[in-house]
C-alpha positions as CSV (number, residue, x, y, z in Angstrom):
1,M,50.3,57.0,-17.5
2,T,49.8,55.2,-20.8
3,L,46.7,55.6,-22.8
4,L,44.3,52.6,-22.9
5,P,42.0,51.6,-25.7
6,R,38.6,53.3,-25.3
7,G,36.4,51.4,-22.9
8,F,39.2,49.6,-20.9
9,V,39.4,50.0,-17.2
10,R,42.7,49.8,-15.2
11,A,42.9,47.2,-12.4
12,Y,45.9,47.3,-10.1
13,Y,47.0,44.1,-8.3
14,C,49.7,43.1,-5.7
15,D,48.8,39.5,-4.8
16,H,52.2,38.3,-5.9
17,F,53.6,40.2,-2.9
18,V,52.7,37.3,-0.6
19,L,51.9,37.8,3.0
20,P,52.8,34.6,4.9
21,L,50.1,33.5,7.3
22,P,49.9,30.6,9.7
23,E,48.0,27.6,8.6
24,R,44.2,27.9,9.1
25,H,44.4,31.6,9.5
26,R,40.9,32.9,9.0
27,F,41.8,35.7,6.6
28,P,41.2,34.5,2.9
29,M,44.5,35.8,1.4
30,E,44.1,33.5,-1.5
31,K,41.1,35.4,-2.8
32,Y,43.4,38.2,-4.3
33,R,45.2,35.8,-6.6
34,M,42.0,34.1,-7.6
35,L,40.4,37.4,-8.3
36,R,43.3,38.6,-10.4
37,E,43.2,35.4,-12.4
38,A,39.4,35.7,-12.9
39,V,39.5,39.3,-14.1
40,A,42.4,38.6,-16.4
41,L,39.9,36.7,-18.6
42,H,37.8,39.8,-19.0
43,S,38.8,41.7,-22.1
44,L,38.0,45.1,-20.7
45,V,40.6,45.0,-17.9
46,E,44.2,46.2,-18.1
47,L,46.1,44.7,-15.2
48,E,49.0,46.8,-13.7
49,V,51.3,46.4,-10.7
50,P,51.3,49.6,-8.6
51,E,54.3,51.2,-7.0
52,A,54.5,50.9,-3.2
53,A,53.2,53.9,-1.2
54,S,56.1,56.1,-0.2
55,Q,57.0,57.1,3.3
56,V,55.8,60.6,2.5
57,D,52.4,59.3,1.4
58,L,52.0,57.3,4.6
59,E,53.1,60.1,6.8
60,R,50.2,62.3,5.7
61,V,47.9,60.0,7.5
62,H,49.7,57.9,10.0
63,T,51.7,58.9,13.1
64,A,55.5,58.8,13.0
65,D,55.6,56.4,16.0
66,Y,53.2,53.9,14.4
67,L,54.9,54.0,11.0
68,S,58.3,53.5,12.7
69,N,57.0,50.5,14.7
70,V,55.4,48.9,11.7
71,I,58.4,49.2,9.4
72,S,60.9,48.2,12.0
73,G,58.9,45.3,13.4
74,T,58.7,46.8,16.9
75,L,54.9,46.7,17.3
76,S,53.8,45.4,20.7
77,R,52.2,42.1,21.1
78,D,48.9,43.8,21.7
79,E,49.3,45.9,18.5
80,I,50.0,42.9,16.5
81,R,47.0,41.0,18.0
82,R,44.8,44.0,17.2
83,I,45.9,44.0,13.5
84,G,45.3,40.2,13.3
85,F,48.4,39.5,11.1
86,P,51.8,38.4,12.4
87,W,54.6,40.9,11.6
88,S,57.0,40.2,8.8
89,P,58.9,42.3,6.2
90,E,56.4,40.8,3.7
91,L,53.5,42.3,5.7
92,V,55.1,45.8,5.4
93,E,55.7,45.5,1.6
94,R,52.3,44.0,0.9
95,S,50.6,46.7,2.9
96,R,52.5,49.5,1.1
97,R,51.7,47.9,-2.3
98,S,48.0,47.7,-1.4
99,V,48.0,51.4,-0.5
100,G,49.9,52.1,-3.7
101,G,47.1,50.3,-5.7
102,T,44.5,52.7,-4.3
103,L,46.7,55.7,-5.0
104,A,47.2,54.5,-8.6
105,A,43.5,53.6,-9.1
106,S,42.3,57.0,-7.8
107,R,44.7,58.8,-10.2
108,A,43.6,56.6,-13.1
109,A,39.9,57.3,-12.1
110,L,40.4,61.0,-12.4
111,T,41.7,60.4,-16.0
112,D,39.5,57.5,-17.1
113,G,36.4,58.0,-15.0
114,V,36.6,54.7,-13.2
115,S,39.4,52.4,-12.0
116,V,39.9,49.5,-9.6
117,N,42.3,48.3,-7.0
118,L,42.0,44.5,-6.6
119,A,43.0,44.9,-3.0
120,G,42.6,47.8,-0.5
121,G,39.7,49.0,1.5
122,T,41.7,48.8,4.7
123,H,39.2,51.0,6.5
124,H,39.9,49.9,10.1
125,A,43.4,51.4,10.2
126,F,43.5,54.6,12.3
127,A,46.2,57.2,12.3
128,G,48.1,55.7,15.2
129,H,47.2,52.0,15.1
130,G,45.9,49.2,12.8
131,E,43.2,46.7,13.5
132,G,40.8,44.2,11.8
133,F,43.4,43.0,9.2
134,C,44.2,46.6,8.3
135,V,47.7,48.1,8.6
136,F,47.5,51.3,6.7
137,N,44.4,53.2,5.6
138,D,44.7,53.2,1.8
139,V,41.7,55.4,1.0
140,A,42.8,58.1,3.5
141,V,46.4,58.0,2.1
142,A,45.0,58.5,-1.4
143,V,42.7,61.4,-0.4
144,R,45.5,63.2,1.4
145,A,47.8,62.8,-1.7
146,H,45.1,64.4,-3.9
147,Q,44.5,67.2,-1.4
148,V,48.2,68.0,-1.6
149,S,48.4,67.8,-5.4
150,G,45.2,69.7,-5.9
151,A,43.9,67.0,-8.2
152,A,40.5,67.2,-6.6
153,A,38.8,69.4,-4.1
154,R,36.0,67.3,-2.7
155,F,35.8,63.6,-2.0
156,A,33.3,61.0,-0.9
157,V,34.1,57.7,0.8
158,L,31.2,55.2,0.0
159,D,31.9,52.4,2.5
160,L,29.6,49.5,1.7
161,D,31.6,46.9,3.6
162,V,29.5,45.1,6.2
163,H,31.8,46.5,9.0
164,Q,31.8,50.2,9.8
165,G,34.9,52.1,8.4
166,N,35.8,53.3,11.8
167,G,39.4,54.2,11.0
168,T,38.4,56.2,8.0
169,A,35.7,58.0,10.0
170,S,38.2,58.9,12.7
171,I,40.8,60.2,10.3
172,F,38.4,62.5,8.4
173,S,36.5,63.7,11.4
174,G,36.3,67.5,11.0
175,D,37.4,67.5,7.3
176,D,34.6,69.2,5.4
177,T,36.1,68.3,2.1
178,V,35.6,64.5,2.7
179,F,32.2,63.0,3.1
180,T,32.3,59.6,4.8
181,L,29.3,57.2,4.3
182,S,29.2,53.8,6.0
183,V,26.3,51.3,5.5
184,H,27.0,48.5,7.8
185,G,25.7,45.9,10.3
186,E,24.7,47.5,13.6
187,N,25.6,44.4,15.6
188,N,28.9,43.6,13.9
189,F,32.5,44.6,14.3
190,P,33.7,47.1,15.4
191,F,31.6,47.0,18.5
192,R,32.7,50.6,19.4
193,K,31.8,52.6,16.4
194,E,33.2,56.0,15.3
195,R,31.0,58.7,13.8
196,S,31.0,59.0,10.0
197,D,29.3,61.9,8.3
198,L,26.5,59.4,7.6
199,D,26.2,56.0,9.3
200,I,23.3,53.7,8.3
201,E,23.2,50.8,10.6
202,L,21.3,47.7,9.6
203,P,20.0,44.7,11.7
204,D,21.0,41.1,11.0
205,A,19.2,39.4,8.1
206,S,18.2,42.7,6.5
207,G,18.1,41.1,3.0
208,D,18.3,42.7,-0.5
209,D,15.4,45.2,-0.4
210,R,16.2,46.8,2.9
211,Y,19.9,46.8,2.1
212,L,19.5,48.4,-1.3
213,D,17.1,51.0,0.1
214,A,19.8,52.0,2.7
215,V,22.5,52.1,0.0
216,E,20.4,54.4,-2.2
217,R,19.6,56.7,0.7
218,G,23.3,56.8,1.7
219,L,24.5,57.6,-1.8
220,K,22.0,60.5,-2.1
221,G,23.4,62.0,1.0
222,A,27.1,61.4,0.2
223,L,27.0,62.5,-3.4
224,S,24.9,65.6,-2.8
225,Q,28.1,67.4,-1.7
226,G,29.4,67.3,-5.3
227,P,32.6,65.3,-4.9
228,A,35.0,65.2,-7.8
229,L,36.3,61.7,-6.7
230,A,34.5,58.9,-4.9
231,F,36.1,55.9,-3.3
232,Y,33.8,52.9,-3.4
233,I,34.7,50.4,-0.7
234,A,33.0,47.4,-2.3
235,G,32.9,44.8,0.5
236,A,31.7,41.3,-0.5
237,D,30.8,40.5,3.1
238,P,27.2,41.6,3.2
239,Y,26.7,38.3,1.3
240,E,24.2,35.9,2.8
241,H,26.8,33.1,3.2
242,D,29.6,35.3,4.5
243,R,31.0,33.9,7.8
244,L,31.4,37.4,9.3
245,G,28.6,39.3,7.5
246,R,25.1,38.4,8.8
247,L,23.2,40.9,6.5
248,A,21.8,38.1,4.2
249,V,22.3,40.0,0.9
250,T,22.3,37.8,-2.2
251,K,24.8,37.9,-5.0
252,E,22.1,39.5,-7.2
253,G,21.6,42.2,-4.5
254,L,25.3,43.0,-4.4
255,A,25.5,43.2,-8.2
256,A,22.5,45.6,-8.1
257,R,24.5,47.6,-5.4
258,D,27.5,47.9,-7.7
259,R,25.4,49.2,-10.6
260,M,23.6,51.6,-8.3
261,V,26.9,53.1,-7.0
262,L,28.2,53.5,-10.5
263,D,25.0,55.0,-11.8
264,Q,24.7,57.5,-8.9
265,C,28.4,58.5,-9.2
266,D,28.0,59.0,-12.9
267,S,24.9,61.2,-12.4
268,A,26.8,63.2,-9.8
269,G,29.8,63.7,-12.1
270,A,32.2,61.9,-9.7
271,A,35.0,59.7,-10.8
272,V,35.1,56.4,-9.0
273,A,38.1,54.5,-7.5
274,I,36.9,51.0,-6.4
275,V,38.6,49.0,-3.7
276,M,37.7,45.4,-2.7
277,S,37.7,45.4,1.1
278,G,36.3,42.4,3.0
279,G,34.8,39.1,2.0
280,Y,34.8,35.9,4.1
281,A,32.3,33.6,2.4
282,S,32.2,29.9,3.5
283,E,33.2,29.1,0.0
284,I,36.0,31.4,-1.1
285,Q,34.9,31.2,-4.7
286,D,31.7,33.0,-3.8
287,T,33.7,35.9,-2.5
288,V,35.8,35.9,-5.7
289,E,32.7,35.9,-7.9
290,I,31.2,38.9,-5.9
291,H,34.4,40.9,-6.3
292,E,34.7,39.9,-10.0
293,E,31.1,41.1,-10.6
294,T,32.1,44.5,-9.2
295,V,35.1,44.7,-11.6
296,R,32.8,43.7,-14.5
297,A,30.4,46.5,-13.6
298,A,33.2,49.0,-13.7
299,A,34.4,47.6,-17.1
300,E,30.9,47.8,-18.5
301,R,30.6,51.4,-17.2
302,A,33.9,52.3,-19.0
303,S,32.7,50.7,-22.2
304,G,29.4,52.5,-22.0
305,R,31.2,55.8,-21.5
306,A,33.4,55.1,-24.5
307,Q,30.3,54.3,-26.7
308,T,28.6,57.5,-25.6
309,G,31.7,59.5,-26.4
310,E,32.0,57.9,-29.9
311,Q,28.3,58.7,-30.6
312,R,28.8,62.3,-29.6
313,N,32.0,62.5,-31.7
314,G,30.1,60.9,-34.6
């Protein structure tokens, strides 16, 4: 890993590994390219292409049968419908690269304090099946890799997507080294929820104040366990104009959420790997701007740490 100038944050991208989708498919795949182009203008971001997650990486989380069926294209029609994407070789490569971005970002976070994957957050993927536009569970794969390497002993998954991270909750059930937090809409997908270590369910139209109070409460619980590494699943879909969200949170509220997460992780001494997760705003540019603001908050945090270090050294 190359050294960056002080104050830079690494951002990993894979949008050029294009996943072909049918015309008018509801998943906003274009947002990833738009986000990468937007953050490229930010002077504190170093863009890098991650390696694809290896078979060994994926096998630590996903069952052999599921992996074989995904890679060979032998998923059943029902399994493909549940994922929500048509199968293609490009789907496999893009999914592996997205997981690779979270692996790379989490390794960089342990070195730099904070890092970003401009994709990822595929929290609906279970060990033995995918669903909800999620093929492989990137955060789970990264956690398992760090457990094997010994790079960190305790982890927190701070899932602030509007939909519960059901796959993540299932995978880490019974693992006392990983604290799973999910702050989500109680009436939203998935309609059969799993049990996270801490679930905070919110009614439709909660708005900024109620949402931020829930996030603050959740962070206190998740970070009280002393994780060395936190994964921040920074969904843009609590936004008030998101087609699938319904929580009525403003852009300003989501920006305050980003700062709160980074502040609380900093106070807890936890490195932070940020992944983007969902965002389905009526205007795709709104989703891009919300994600971009998350990256900007990370860059500002990296810059602030650098200035603090310079003052101490001075």
